[in-house]
Structure formats: C-alpha cells, structure tokens
N, CA, C and O atoms as a CHARMM CRD file, in Angstrom:
* protein
*
  336
    1    1 MET  N    -27.64700 -29.90900  13.43900 PROA 1      0.00000
    2    1 MET  CA   -27.00900 -29.00300  12.88800 PROA 1      0.00000
    3    1 MET  C    -27.76700 -28.44500  11.61100 PROA 1      0.00000
    4    1 MET  O    -27.87400 -27.23300  11.42500 PROA 1      0.00000
    5    2 ASN  N    -28.30500 -29.42500  10.71000 PROA 2      0.00000
    6    2 ASN  CA   -29.01900 -29.26200   9.38400 PROA 2      0.00000
    7    2 ASN  C    -30.00700 -28.04700   9.48900 PROA 2      0.00000
    8    2 ASN  O    -29.97200 -27.15800   8.63800 PROA 2      0.00000
    9    3 GLY  N    -30.95900 -28.01200  10.62200 PROA 3      0.00000
   10    3 GLY  CA   -31.78500 -26.88700  10.37100 PROA 3      0.00000
   11    3 GLY  C    -30.82600 -25.42200  10.32200 PROA 3      0.00000
   12    3 GLY  O    -30.84800 -24.68700   9.33500 PROA 3      0.00000
   13    4 MET  N    -30.24900 -25.22400  11.16800 PROA 4      0.00000
   14    4 MET  CA   -29.26000 -24.26000  11.25500 PROA 4      0.00000
   15    4 MET  C    -28.67400 -23.68500  10.17300 PROA 4      0.00000
   16    4 MET  O    -28.58900 -22.52300   9.77600 PROA 4      0.00000
   17    5 ILE  N    -28.12600 -25.17400   9.61400 PROA 5      0.00000
   18    5 ILE  CA   -27.27100 -24.54700   8.01300 PROA 5      0.00000
   19    5 ILE  C    -28.51500 -24.21300   7.12800 PROA 5      0.00000
   20    5 ILE  O    -28.53100 -23.03000   6.79100 PROA 5      0.00000
   21    6 ASN  N    -29.14700 -24.66500   6.85000 PROA 6      0.00000
   22    6 ASN  CA   -30.56300 -24.48800   5.96200 PROA 6      0.00000
   23    6 ASN  C    -31.06300 -22.70800   6.24900 PROA 6      0.00000
   24    6 ASN  O    -31.37200 -21.85400   5.41800 PROA 6      0.00000
   25    7 THR  N    -30.98700 -22.63000   7.61100 PROA 7      0.00000
   26    7 THR  CA   -31.97800 -21.50000   7.77200 PROA 7      0.00000
   27    7 THR  C    -30.76900 -20.19400   7.32200 PROA 7      0.00000
   28    7 THR  O    -30.66400 -19.44500   6.35100 PROA 7      0.00000
   29    8 ASN  N    -30.04100 -20.38500   8.48400 PROA 8      0.00000
   30    8 ASN  CA   -28.60400 -19.34600   8.37400 PROA 8      0.00000
   31    8 ASN  C    -28.17100 -19.10500   6.97400 PROA 8      0.00000
   32    8 ASN  O    -28.05800 -17.91900   6.66300 PROA 8      0.00000
   33    9 THR  N    -27.85300 -20.17100   5.89000 PROA 9      0.00000
   34    9 THR  CA   -27.29300 -19.72200   4.90600 PROA 9      0.00000
   35    9 THR  C    -28.37600 -19.14600   3.56500 PROA 9      0.00000
   36    9 THR  O    -27.97900 -18.46500   2.62000 PROA 9      0.00000
   37   10 GLU  N    -29.64700 -19.56300   3.75200 PROA 10     0.00000
   38   10 GLU  CA   -30.42700 -19.15700   2.76000 PROA 10     0.00000
   39   10 GLU  C    -30.71400 -17.27200   3.21700 PROA 10     0.00000
   40   10 GLU  O    -30.77300 -16.39300   2.35600 PROA 10     0.00000
   41   11 ARG  N    -30.82800 -17.06100   4.45400 PROA 11     0.00000
   42   11 ARG  CA   -31.11600 -15.92400   4.79200 PROA 11     0.00000
   43   11 ARG  C    -29.92100 -15.27900   4.44800 PROA 11     0.00000
   44   11 ARG  O    -30.08700 -14.24000   3.80800 PROA 11     0.00000
   45   12 ASN  N    -28.55900 -15.65200   4.73100 PROA 12     0.00000
   46   12 ASN  CA   -27.44100 -14.63900   4.90900 PROA 12     0.00000
   47   12 ASN  C    -26.60200 -14.96600   3.57200 PROA 12     0.00000
   48   12 ASN  O    -25.37400 -15.02000   3.63700 PROA 12     0.00000
   49   13 GLU  N    -27.25500 -15.17400   2.40800 PROA 13     0.00000
   50   13 GLU  CA   -26.39300 -15.70200   1.15700 PROA 13     0.00000
   51   13 GLU  C    -25.27700 -14.88700   0.81600 PROA 13     0.00000
   52   13 GLU  O    -24.17700 -15.33200   0.49000 PROA 13     0.00000
   53   14 ARG  N    -25.61800 -13.55500   0.90800 PROA 14     0.00000
   54   14 ARG  CA   -24.41300 -12.84400   0.70900 PROA 14     0.00000
   55   14 ARG  C    -23.57900 -12.39900   1.55400 PROA 14     0.00000
   56   14 ARG  O    -22.49600 -11.92600   1.21300 PROA 14     0.00000
   57   15 GLY  N    -24.01100 -12.50100   2.88300 PROA 15     0.00000
   58   15 GLY  CA   -23.59600 -12.04900   3.98000 PROA 15     0.00000
   59   15 GLY  C    -22.44100 -12.93000   4.45300 PROA 15     0.00000
   60   15 GLY  O    -21.74600 -13.53000   3.63300 PROA 15     0.00000
   61   16 LEU  N    -22.20600 -13.02100   5.90200 PROA 16     0.00000
   62   16 LEU  CA   -20.88500 -13.58600   6.11500 PROA 16     0.00000
   63   16 LEU  C    -21.78900 -14.97200   6.76800 PROA 16     0.00000
   64   16 LEU  O    -22.96900 -15.04200   7.11000 PROA 16     0.00000
   65   17 LEU  N    -20.63200 -16.06400   6.77600 PROA 17     0.00000
   66   17 LEU  CA   -21.28800 -17.42300   7.13100 PROA 17     0.00000
   67   17 LEU  C    -21.45700 -17.35400   8.71100 PROA 17     0.00000
   68   17 LEU  O    -20.83900 -16.45300   9.27800 PROA 17     0.00000
   69   18 PRO  N    -22.02000 -17.97900   9.26700 PROA 18     0.00000
   70   18 PRO  CA   -22.27000 -18.15800  10.70800 PROA 18     0.00000
   71   18 PRO  C    -21.21100 -18.61200  11.06500 PROA 18     0.00000
   72   18 PRO  O    -20.58500 -19.35600  10.30900 PROA 18     0.00000
   73   19 TYR  N    -20.69200 -18.24500  12.43800 PROA 19     0.00000
   74   19 TYR  CA   -19.81500 -19.01000  12.79400 PROA 19     0.00000
   75   19 TYR  C    -19.27000 -20.46300  13.16100 PROA 19     0.00000
   76   19 TYR  O    -18.16200 -20.97600  13.00100 PROA 19     0.00000
   77   20 PRO  N    -20.50700 -20.95400  13.73600 PROA 20     0.00000
   78   20 PRO  CA   -20.44100 -22.44300  13.93600 PROA 20     0.00000
   79   20 PRO  C    -20.17600 -23.12400  12.92500 PROA 20     0.00000
   80   20 PRO  O    -19.50700 -24.14300  13.09600 PROA 20     0.00000
   81   21 ILE  N    -20.64000 -22.74700  11.51600 PROA 21     0.00000
   82   21 ILE  CA   -20.28100 -23.34100  10.24700 PROA 21     0.00000
   83   21 ILE  C    -19.00700 -23.34400   9.97900 PROA 21     0.00000
   84   21 ILE  O    -18.44000 -24.42900   9.84800 PROA 21     0.00000
   85   22 ILE  N    -18.37400 -22.26500   9.85800 PROA 22     0.00000
   86   22 ILE  CA   -17.02600 -22.13700   9.84100 PROA 22     0.00000
   87   22 ILE  C    -16.32400 -22.97900  10.60600 PROA 22     0.00000
   88   22 ILE  O    -15.42300 -23.63600  10.08400 PROA 22     0.00000
   89   23 LEU  N    -16.61100 -23.10400  11.95900 PROA 23     0.00000
   90   23 LEU  CA   -15.83800 -23.93900  12.62100 PROA 23     0.00000
   91   23 LEU  C    -15.79200 -25.44400  12.44400 PROA 23     0.00000
   92   23 LEU  O    -14.86800 -26.25800  12.44400 PROA 23     0.00000
   93   24 ALA  N    -17.25500 -25.54300  12.27800 PROA 24     0.00000
   94   24 ALA  CA   -17.36700 -27.12200  11.57000 PROA 24     0.00000
   95   24 ALA  C    -16.79300 -27.76100  10.45400 PROA 24     0.00000
   96   24 ALA  O    -16.51700 -28.95900  10.39100 PROA 24     0.00000
   97   25 ALA  N    -16.61700 -26.86800   9.52900 PROA 25     0.00000
   98   25 ALA  CA   -15.90600 -26.99900   8.30700 PROA 25     0.00000
   99   25 ALA  C    -14.48500 -26.92000   8.31900 PROA 25     0.00000
  100   25 ALA  O    -13.82500 -27.53200   7.48000 PROA 25     0.00000
  101   26 ASN  N    -13.95100 -26.20500   9.21600 PROA 26     0.00000
  102   26 ASN  CA   -12.26100 -25.89600   9.87400 PROA 26     0.00000
  103   26 ASN  C    -11.99500 -27.20000  10.38100 PROA 26     0.00000
  104   26 ASN  O    -10.83600 -27.61000  10.33100 PROA 26     0.00000
  105   27 LYS  N    -13.10100 -28.07600  10.97200 PROA 27     0.00000
  106   27 LYS  CA   -12.75700 -29.57700  11.83100 PROA 27     0.00000
  107   27 LYS  C    -13.00100 -30.49200  10.64400 PROA 27     0.00000
  108   27 LYS  O    -12.71400 -31.68600  10.72700 PROA 27     0.00000
  109   28 GLY  N    -13.57600 -29.91500   9.43100 PROA 28     0.00000
  110   28 GLY  CA   -13.46200 -31.29500   8.46000 PROA 28     0.00000
  111   28 GLY  C    -14.96600 -31.75600   8.41100 PROA 28     0.00000
  112   28 GLY  O    -15.14500 -32.77300   7.74000 PROA 28     0.00000
  113   29 GLU  N    -16.07300 -31.20600   8.99100 PROA 29     0.00000
  114   29 GLU  CA   -17.04600 -31.81600   8.92900 PROA 29     0.00000
  115   29 GLU  C    -17.96100 -31.60400   7.18600 PROA 29     0.00000
  116   29 GLU  O    -18.27600 -30.50700   6.72600 PROA 29     0.00000
  117   30 LEU  N    -18.13000 -32.48500   6.73900 PROA 30     0.00000
  118   30 LEU  CA   -18.39800 -32.62400   5.23300 PROA 30     0.00000
  119   30 LEU  C    -19.59700 -31.85900   5.06000 PROA 30     0.00000
  120   30 LEU  O    -19.59900 -31.09000   4.09800 PROA 30     0.00000
  121   31 GLU  N    -20.66900 -31.90700   5.82400 PROA 31     0.00000
  122   31 GLU  CA   -21.83900 -30.93500   5.52600 PROA 31     0.00000
  123   31 GLU  C    -21.68300 -29.42800   5.40800 PROA 31     0.00000
  124   31 GLU  O    -22.05800 -28.71100   4.48000 PROA 31     0.00000
  125   32 ALA  N    -20.94400 -29.02600   6.73100 PROA 32     0.00000
  126   32 ALA  CA   -20.46700 -27.75400   6.84400 PROA 32     0.00000
  127   32 ALA  C    -19.32200 -27.27000   5.62300 PROA 32     0.00000
  128   32 ALA  O    -19.17800 -26.09600   5.28200 PROA 32     0.00000
  129   33 MET  N    -18.65200 -28.27500   5.12300 PROA 33     0.00000
  130   33 MET  CA   -17.92700 -27.81600   4.03700 PROA 33     0.00000
  131   33 MET  C    -18.52600 -27.42200   2.91500 PROA 33     0.00000
  132   33 MET  O    -18.20200 -26.43700   2.25200 PROA 33     0.00000
  133   34 LYS  N    -19.76900 -28.48800   2.58500 PROA 34     0.00000
  134   34 LYS  CA   -20.62000 -28.05300   1.47700 PROA 34     0.00000
  135   34 LYS  C    -21.28800 -26.71800   1.41900 PROA 34     0.00000
  136   34 LYS  O    -21.37100 -26.11700   0.34800 PROA 34     0.00000
  137   35 VAL  N    -21.81400 -26.18700   2.64000 PROA 35     0.00000
  138   35 VAL  CA   -22.30000 -25.01100   2.80200 PROA 35     0.00000
  139   35 VAL  C    -21.36300 -24.03100   2.53900 PROA 35     0.00000
  140   35 VAL  O    -21.76600 -22.93200   2.15600 PROA 35     0.00000
  141   36 VAL  N    -20.04900 -24.26200   2.69300 PROA 36     0.00000
  142   36 VAL  CA   -19.24800 -23.01000   2.49100 PROA 36     0.00000
  143   36 VAL  C    -19.05100 -22.86800   1.16900 PROA 36     0.00000
  144   36 VAL  O    -19.03100 -21.76900   0.61400 PROA 36     0.00000
  145   37 VAL  N    -18.87500 -24.09400   0.52100 PROA 37     0.00000
  146   37 VAL  CA   -18.93700 -24.09000  -0.94300 PROA 37     0.00000
  147   37 VAL  C    -19.92300 -23.39200  -1.43600 PROA 37     0.00000
  148   37 VAL  O    -19.76300 -22.31900  -2.01700 PROA 37     0.00000
  149   38 LEU  N    -20.87100 -23.87200  -1.26900 PROA 38     0.00000
  150   38 LEU  CA   -22.37200 -23.46500  -1.69400 PROA 38     0.00000
  151   38 LEU  C    -22.60600 -21.79000  -1.53600 PROA 38     0.00000
  152   38 LEU  O    -23.22200 -21.01800  -2.27000 PROA 38     0.00000
  153   39 HSD  N    -21.87200 -21.55100  -0.29400 PROA 39     0.00000
  154   39 HSD  CA   -22.28400 -19.84400  -0.18400 PROA 39     0.00000
  155   39 HSD  C    -21.46000 -19.00200  -1.13100 PROA 39     0.00000
  156   39 HSD  O    -21.73700 -17.89100  -1.58200 PROA 39     0.00000
  157   40 TYR  N    -20.13800 -19.92800  -1.39400 PROA 40     0.00000
  158   40 TYR  CA   -19.41300 -18.98200  -2.41800 PROA 40     0.00000
  159   40 TYR  C    -19.38200 -19.26000  -4.15800 PROA 40     0.00000
  160   40 TYR  O    -18.67900 -18.77600  -5.04400 PROA 40     0.00000
  161   41 ARG  N    -20.42100 -20.20800  -4.17100 PROA 41     0.00000
  162   41 ARG  CA   -20.79900 -20.87400  -5.44100 PROA 41     0.00000
  163   41 ARG  C    -20.76000 -19.71600  -6.55800 PROA 41     0.00000
  164   41 ARG  O    -19.95300 -19.69100  -7.48800 PROA 41     0.00000
  165   42 SER  N    -21.95600 -18.58100  -6.27000 PROA 42     0.00000
  166   42 SER  CA   -21.86700 -17.83900  -7.00000 PROA 42     0.00000
  167   42 SER  C    -20.85700 -16.79900  -7.65500 PROA 42     0.00000
  168   42 SER  O    -20.78000 -16.42100  -8.82400 PROA 42     0.00000
  169   43 TYR  N    -19.98300 -16.39900  -6.35100 PROA 43     0.00000
  170   43 TYR  CA   -18.85300 -15.54400  -6.89700 PROA 43     0.00000
  171   43 TYR  C    -17.92600 -16.41400  -7.49000 PROA 43     0.00000
  172   43 TYR  O    -17.52200 -15.96300  -8.56100 PROA 43     0.00000
  173   44 MET  N    -17.43600 -17.51100  -7.17800 PROA 44     0.00000
  174   44 MET  CA   -16.82800 -18.49400  -7.79400 PROA 44     0.00000
  175   44 MET  C    -17.29600 -18.76700  -9.38900 PROA 44     0.00000
  176   44 MET  O    -16.45400 -19.04400 -10.24300 PROA 44     0.00000
  177   45 THR  N    -18.37900 -18.68400  -9.62100 PROA 45     0.00000
  178   45 THR  CA   -19.03900 -18.52200 -10.99300 PROA 45     0.00000
  179   45 THR  C    -18.74500 -17.82500 -11.87100 PROA 45     0.00000
  180   45 THR  O    -18.52100 -18.21200 -13.01800 PROA 45     0.00000
  181   46 SER  N    -18.67900 -16.24400 -11.32900 PROA 46     0.00000
  182   46 SER  CA   -18.21400 -15.25500 -11.85000 PROA 46     0.00000
  183   46 SER  C    -16.56500 -15.31800 -12.32800 PROA 46     0.00000
  184   46 SER  O    -16.06700 -14.61100 -13.20400 PROA 46     0.00000
  185   47 LEU  N    -15.94400 -16.22900 -11.61100 PROA 47     0.00000
  186   47 LEU  CA   -14.50200 -16.21300 -11.86500 PROA 47     0.00000
  187   47 LEU  C    -14.31700 -17.23300 -12.95800 PROA 47     0.00000
  188   47 LEU  O    -13.56800 -16.90800 -13.88000 PROA 47     0.00000
  189   48 TYR  N    -14.91300 -18.46600 -12.99400 PROA 48     0.00000
  190   48 TYR  CA   -14.78800 -19.43400 -13.93100 PROA 48     0.00000
  191   48 TYR  C    -15.44600 -19.63300 -15.10700 PROA 48     0.00000
  192   48 TYR  O    -15.40900 -20.66900 -15.77200 PROA 48     0.00000
  193   49 MET  N    -16.10000 -18.55200 -15.38300 PROA 49     0.00000
  194   49 MET  CA   -17.11000 -18.46100 -16.57800 PROA 49     0.00000
  195   49 MET  C    -16.13400 -17.72400 -17.61000 PROA 49     0.00000
  196   49 MET  O    -15.52300 -16.71100 -17.26800 PROA 49     0.00000
  197   50 CYS  N    -16.03300 -18.20200 -18.71400 PROA 50     0.00000
  198   50 CYS  CA   -14.81500 -17.37800 -19.62800 PROA 50     0.00000
  199   50 CYS  C    -15.62600 -17.68200 -21.25400 PROA 50     0.00000
  200   50 CYS  O    -16.50100 -18.52700 -21.44100 PROA 50     0.00000
  201   51 LYS  N    -15.12900 -16.86700 -22.15800 PROA 51     0.00000
  202   51 LYS  CA   -15.63000 -16.92400 -23.74900 PROA 51     0.00000
  203   51 LYS  C    -14.93000 -18.53200 -24.18400 PROA 51     0.00000
  204   51 LYS  O    -13.79800 -18.94200 -23.92500 PROA 51     0.00000
  205   52 LEU  N    -15.74200 -19.04100 -24.72300 PROA 52     0.00000
  206   52 LEU  CA   -14.83400 -20.36100 -25.54200 PROA 52     0.00000
  207   52 LEU  C    -15.43600 -20.38400 -27.02600 PROA 52     0.00000
  208   52 LEU  O    -16.40200 -19.67100 -27.30000 PROA 52     0.00000
  209   53 ARG  N    -14.88200 -21.16100 -27.90700 PROA 53     0.00000
  210   53 ARG  CA   -15.01300 -21.40800 -28.96800 PROA 53     0.00000
  211   53 ARG  C    -15.51400 -22.83700 -29.34200 PROA 53     0.00000
  212   53 ARG  O    -15.10000 -23.90100 -28.88000 PROA 53     0.00000
  213   54 ASP  N    -16.35500 -22.66900 -30.14400 PROA 54     0.00000
  214   54 ASP  CA   -16.66700 -24.48200 -30.77500 PROA 54     0.00000
  215   54 ASP  C    -15.82800 -24.66300 -31.95600 PROA 54     0.00000
  216   54 ASP  O    -14.95800 -23.88800 -32.35200 PROA 54     0.00000
  217   55 GLU  N    -16.16600 -25.71500 -32.44600 PROA 55     0.00000
  218   55 GLU  CA   -15.40700 -26.25700 -33.65500 PROA 55     0.00000
  219   55 GLU  C    -15.72300 -25.25000 -34.81300 PROA 55     0.00000
  220   55 GLU  O    -14.78800 -24.86100 -35.51300 PROA 55     0.00000
  221   56 GLN  N    -16.73700 -24.90000 -34.99900 PROA 56     0.00000
  222   56 GLN  CA   -17.12100 -23.63100 -36.20000 PROA 56     0.00000
  223   56 GLN  C    -16.46900 -22.23500 -35.90500 PROA 56     0.00000
  224   56 GLN  O    -16.30900 -21.44400 -36.83500 PROA 56     0.00000
  225   57 GLY  N    -16.14900 -21.96900 -34.82700 PROA 57     0.00000
  226   57 GLY  CA   -15.59000 -20.69800 -34.46400 PROA 57     0.00000
  227   57 GLY  C    -16.33000 -20.01400 -34.04100 PROA 57     0.00000
  228   57 GLY  O    -15.98100 -18.83700 -34.13500 PROA 57     0.00000
  229   58 ASN  N    -17.78400 -20.26200 -33.32400 PROA 58     0.00000
  230   58 ASN  CA   -18.58800 -19.73900 -32.77900 PROA 58     0.00000
  231   58 ASN  C    -18.28500 -19.24200 -31.19300 PROA 58     0.00000
  232   58 ASN  O    -17.88000 -20.04500 -30.35100 PROA 58     0.00000
  233   59 THR  N    -18.47200 -18.17000 -30.96500 PROA 59     0.00000
  234   59 THR  CA   -18.03600 -17.79900 -29.27800 PROA 59     0.00000
  235   59 THR  C    -19.14700 -17.75600 -28.28200 PROA 59     0.00000
  236   59 THR  O    -20.11400 -17.01300 -28.45000 PROA 59     0.00000
  237   60 TYR  N    -19.01700 -18.59500 -27.17800 PROA 60     0.00000
  238   60 TYR  CA   -19.91700 -18.89300 -26.33800 PROA 60     0.00000
  239   60 TYR  C    -19.55500 -18.43900 -24.92400 PROA 60     0.00000
  240   60 TYR  O    -18.36500 -18.42900 -24.60800 PROA 60     0.00000
  241   61 TRP  N    -20.55900 -18.03700 -23.98900 PROA 61     0.00000
  242   61 TRP  CA   -19.68000 -18.43500 -22.48000 PROA 61     0.00000
  243   61 TRP  C    -19.92000 -19.70400 -21.91800 PROA 61     0.00000
  244   61 TRP  O    -21.06500 -20.15300 -21.86000 PROA 61     0.00000
  245   62 GLY  N    -18.92000 -20.33600 -21.48900 PROA 62     0.00000
  246   62 GLY  CA   -18.95800 -21.20900 -20.52200 PROA 62     0.00000
  247   62 GLY  C    -18.14600 -21.55500 -19.48600 PROA 62     0.00000
  248   62 GLY  O    -17.43300 -20.69000 -18.97800 PROA 62     0.00000
  249   63 ILE  N    -18.13300 -22.80300 -19.04300 PROA 63     0.00000
  250   63 ILE  CA   -17.20100 -23.23800 -17.54800 PROA 63     0.00000
  251   63 ILE  C    -15.76300 -23.52300 -17.90800 PROA 63     0.00000
  252   63 ILE  O    -15.51700 -24.52600 -18.57800 PROA 63     0.00000
  253   64 ASP  N    -15.00400 -22.89100 -17.59900 PROA 64     0.00000
  254   64 ASP  CA   -13.68200 -23.06300 -17.69500 PROA 64     0.00000
  255   64 ASP  C    -13.58800 -24.39800 -16.34800 PROA 64     0.00000
  256   64 ASP  O    -13.82400 -24.01900 -15.20000 PROA 64     0.00000
  257   65 GLU  N    -13.32800 -25.52500 -16.52400 PROA 65     0.00000
  258   65 GLU  CA   -13.41100 -26.48100 -15.61200 PROA 65     0.00000
  259   65 GLU  C    -12.34900 -26.71900 -14.74700 PROA 65     0.00000
  260   65 GLU  O    -12.39400 -26.99100 -13.54700 PROA 65     0.00000
  261   66 ASP  N    -11.16700 -26.56000 -15.64900 PROA 66     0.00000
  262   66 ASP  CA    -9.81900 -26.32800 -14.52900 PROA 66     0.00000
  263   66 ASP  C     -9.63700 -25.22700 -13.47400 PROA 66     0.00000
  264   66 ASP  O     -8.94700 -25.32300 -12.45900 PROA 66     0.00000
  265   67 THR  N    -10.34800 -24.18300 -13.86000 PROA 67     0.00000
  266   67 THR  CA   -10.53600 -23.16300 -13.09300 PROA 67     0.00000
  267   67 THR  C    -11.39500 -23.26000 -11.87400 PROA 67     0.00000
  268   67 THR  O    -10.97100 -22.87700 -10.78300 PROA 67     0.00000
  269   68 ARG  N    -13.07100 -23.96100 -12.09000 PROA 68     0.00000
  270   68 ARG  CA   -13.58900 -24.20900 -11.25500 PROA 68     0.00000
  271   68 ARG  C    -13.09100 -25.19800 -10.19000 PROA 68     0.00000
  272   68 ARG  O    -13.29100 -25.07300  -8.98200 PROA 68     0.00000
  273   69 GLU  N    -12.44300 -26.15900 -10.76000 PROA 69     0.00000
  274   69 GLU  CA   -11.64300 -27.24400  -9.59300 PROA 69     0.00000
  275   69 GLU  C    -11.05300 -26.58900  -8.84800 PROA 69     0.00000
  276   69 GLU  O    -11.54100 -26.60200  -7.71800 PROA 69     0.00000
  277   70 ARG  N     -9.80200 -25.73300  -9.02200 PROA 70     0.00000
  278   70 ARG  CA    -8.79400 -25.10900  -8.58600 PROA 70     0.00000
  279   70 ARG  C     -9.48000 -24.17800  -7.63900 PROA 70     0.00000
  280   70 ARG  O     -9.02800 -23.97700  -6.51200 PROA 70     0.00000
  281   71 LEU  N    -10.48300 -23.65100  -8.05100 PROA 71     0.00000
  282   71 LEU  CA   -10.91700 -22.51100  -7.09100 PROA 71     0.00000
  283   71 LEU  C    -11.85700 -23.13000  -5.70100 PROA 71     0.00000
  284   71 LEU  O    -11.74500 -22.71400  -4.54800 PROA 71     0.00000
  285   72 ARG  N    -12.68400 -24.10300  -6.12000 PROA 72     0.00000
  286   72 ARG  CA   -13.24100 -25.04000  -5.26800 PROA 72     0.00000
  287   72 ARG  C    -12.20000 -25.81000  -4.19000 PROA 72     0.00000
  288   72 ARG  O    -12.37400 -26.05600  -2.99700 PROA 72     0.00000
  289   73 THR  N    -11.20500 -26.05700  -4.94600 PROA 73     0.00000
  290   73 THR  CA   -10.10700 -26.99600  -3.78900 PROA 73     0.00000
  291   73 THR  C     -9.31800 -25.59600  -2.98700 PROA 73     0.00000
  292   73 THR  O     -9.33600 -25.52300  -1.75900 PROA 73     0.00000
  293   74 LYS  N     -8.81900 -24.80800  -3.61600 PROA 74     0.00000
  294   74 LYS  CA    -8.20700 -23.56800  -2.83600 PROA 74     0.00000
  295   74 LYS  C     -9.07100 -22.86600  -1.47000 PROA 74     0.00000
  296   74 LYS  O     -8.57200 -22.44100  -0.42800 PROA 74     0.00000
  297   75 LEU  N    -10.52400 -22.90500  -1.86300 PROA 75     0.00000
  298   75 LEU  CA   -11.24100 -22.72000  -0.93600 PROA 75     0.00000
  299   75 LEU  C    -11.31700 -23.67600   0.34100 PROA 75     0.00000
  300   75 LEU  O    -11.09500 -23.44000   1.52900 PROA 75     0.00000
  301   76 MET  N    -11.72100 -24.86800  -0.34000 PROA 76     0.00000
  302   76 MET  CA   -11.55000 -26.08500   1.12100 PROA 76     0.00000
  303   76 MET  C    -10.34200 -26.17600   1.88500 PROA 76     0.00000
  304   76 MET  O    -10.29100 -26.54900   3.05800 PROA 76     0.00000
  305   77 GLN  N     -9.16100 -25.74600   1.02600 PROA 77     0.00000
  306   77 GLN  CA    -7.66900 -26.02900   1.76700 PROA 77     0.00000
  307   77 GLN  C     -7.82000 -24.69700   2.95000 PROA 77     0.00000
  308   77 GLN  O     -7.67900 -24.73600   4.17200 PROA 77     0.00000
  309   78 SER  N     -8.16900 -23.51900   2.02500 PROA 78     0.00000
  310   78 SER  CA    -7.83700 -22.46700   2.86500 PROA 78     0.00000
  311   78 SER  C     -9.06500 -22.36700   4.36900 PROA 78     0.00000
  312   78 SER  O     -8.84600 -21.83200   5.45600 PROA 78     0.00000
  313   79 VAL  N    -10.05300 -22.92700   4.00800 PROA 79     0.00000
  314   79 VAL  CA   -11.01900 -23.05000   5.24000 PROA 79     0.00000
  315   79 VAL  C    -10.36600 -24.44700   6.58200 PROA 79     0.00000
  316   79 VAL  O    -10.39800 -24.38400   7.81100 PROA 79     0.00000
  317   80 LEU  N     -9.89700 -25.44000   5.77900 PROA 80     0.00000
  318   80 LEU  CA    -9.12700 -26.24900   6.71900 PROA 80     0.00000
  319   80 LEU  C     -7.71800 -25.48800   7.16100 PROA 80     0.00000
  320   80 LEU  O     -7.28900 -25.98000   8.20500 PROA 80     0.00000
  321   81 ALA  N     -6.91500 -24.45200   6.66000 PROA 81     0.00000
  322   81 ALA  CA    -5.94600 -24.08600   7.00400 PROA 81     0.00000
  323   81 ALA  C     -6.06000 -23.05300   7.94700 PROA 81     0.00000
  324   81 ALA  O     -5.09500 -22.66800   8.60800 PROA 81     0.00000
  325   82 PHE  N     -7.51700 -22.45100   8.07200 PROA 82     0.00000
  326   82 PHE  CA    -7.76000 -21.49400   8.91800 PROA 82     0.00000
  327   82 PHE  C     -7.59800 -21.18300  10.42500 PROA 82     0.00000
  328   82 PHE  O     -8.52100 -21.59500  11.12800 PROA 82     0.00000
  329   83 LYS  N     -6.59000 -20.53000  11.04800 PROA 83     0.00000
  330   83 LYS  CA    -6.57300 -20.65300  12.38100 PROA 83     0.00000
  331   83 LYS  C     -7.50100 -20.02600  13.24800 PROA 83     0.00000
  332   83 LYS  O     -7.58900 -18.79800  13.27500 PROA 83     0.00000
  333   84 ILE  N     -8.17700 -20.73200  13.93200 PROA 84     0.00000
  334   84 ILE  CA    -9.25600 -20.05400  14.65400 PROA 84     0.00000
  335   84 ILE  C     -8.81100 -19.84400  16.15300 PROA 84     0.00000
  336   84 ILE  O     -9.56800 -19.28900  16.95000 PROA 84     0.00000
C-alpha cells in the first residue's frame, strides 16, 4: 500500500484522496490516517495560524497549538465515523 499512498497523494495533493486510502483510514489503519492528515495539512495550517504578541508587544504570525490539535483530532474522528 505504501507505493500507492505516495504516488496518489503527491499527484493529487489538492484533489480528492483515493478511495482505498479513505477506506483504510476509516478502518483505523495508521499509515492511511497519516496520509489523510498530511493531505489536509496545508488547509488546516491556514486555519490555525494567527497573530500573536511577544513579551515586548511585537506582533507576529504563529501557530495556535490548541486549535491545531483540535482540528487534527476532529479530522481523524470524522474519518473514523464516516459511514461508507
């Protein structure tokens, strides 16, 4: 399955995930779930990046760790709960 995972997701980064990967992730296969999370990583990154302030009051873009973990967890729960 590894060869199929690498080829299909690299070529299809913005498109749909291959159905066999969705099935495998839905069944709880760890490697397939990793592919799903990687597939949506760039989209989720845009959701958990936010403006933060440091101790001196400077504003910068950073990662909201709580939001990142909640999004990742929700994605994985949704994949596992998906009715095929």
